[in-house]
N, C-alpha and C positions, 0 to 999 in steps of 0.2 A: 503495500500498500504507499503511495509517494505521500508527503508530508505537504507536498505545493497544491493549494487551495484557489479555488478561481476567486475566493471572496477575500478582499480587504479591508484593513480596519478604515472607519471614515464611508465607507461604500454606503448607500437606502439599500435596505431590502423590505421584503414585503414576505409576512407568513402564507404560506400556502396550504398550511394544515393545522391542527391544534385547535384549543380554545382560544386563540386569538387570531385565528384565522382573518386576512385582509388587512391586519393593522402594518403600516410601514414604518419603518423605526431604522437609526443610523446603527452601523453595526461599529463598538465600542471594544470591542475584542475578540481575538479570533485563537481559538486553540485548535493545533493543527493534527495533535495528537491522538484527541478523542473524537475529532469529526465534528468539533461544536462550535459553535458562534454565542457571543452574547450582544443581545439586542438593547437600546437603551429603552426602558420604561416597558419591556416585554420581559413575558414570563417572573412577574414578580413573585419575589420567598419572603416567609417570615423567619427571622434569623433570632433567636433568644440569648443575647449574650450575657455572661455573668460582670459583675465589676470586678475589673482588675485591683483597683486603689481607689481612694476617694476623689483624686480627680479624673479619673476615667471610670465613670460610672457603666451600667450596665442597662438592660432594659430589651426592647423587642426592635429591630432594625428590620426595615424594608429594602431589600434587594435587587438586582437583577439575576436570572439564572441563565445558564446556558440551555441554547436550543439546538438539536439537531441540525446537522446542515442540509438534512434531505430535505427540511419541513421549512426551509427558505429558498428565495427565488431574487438576484439583485435587479435592480431596476435599473433601466437605462438612462441614462443621462440627456440620451438625444430623442427617445419617444415617449419617455414617460411611464412605460411599462414594464412590467414583469419580463425578464426577457435570459435565455439561456446565454453562457457566456464561451467565447470560441476566443483559440489564439491564434496572431499572428505575428509573422516574424519578418520585421522591416529592418534593414542596416544592423542585421546581427541583434536588437531587440527584441523582446515577446512584447508582444502588444494585445489586450484583452478585449475583444470586437463583439459588440452586439448581436445575435444571428439572426435579430428580427428587421432592424434596420442598417447594421452595418458600422452603424458610430462607433469608433473608438476610445475609450476608456483606462 
């Protein structure tokens, strides 16, 4: 299994399945080893933290959880629609290309 994914940090992605289907969000973290990504404001988890000291109190914290890469699609900046991502080699550099409209990003 290759560690390179077609989704990068900073991309806009849309959920295509799951409880938050249809939501668009920015990719904040990519976990290539687990084939998961973390999207801003999607898949919110509740974490109970113990107090470490009097300066660091505990409490209930909401944070984003990872989502499997098969449940999201990258939104093309050219056509603003969810699209599959292809690769094109130009002048020795790999470019990501939208399979729908051919826009490079």
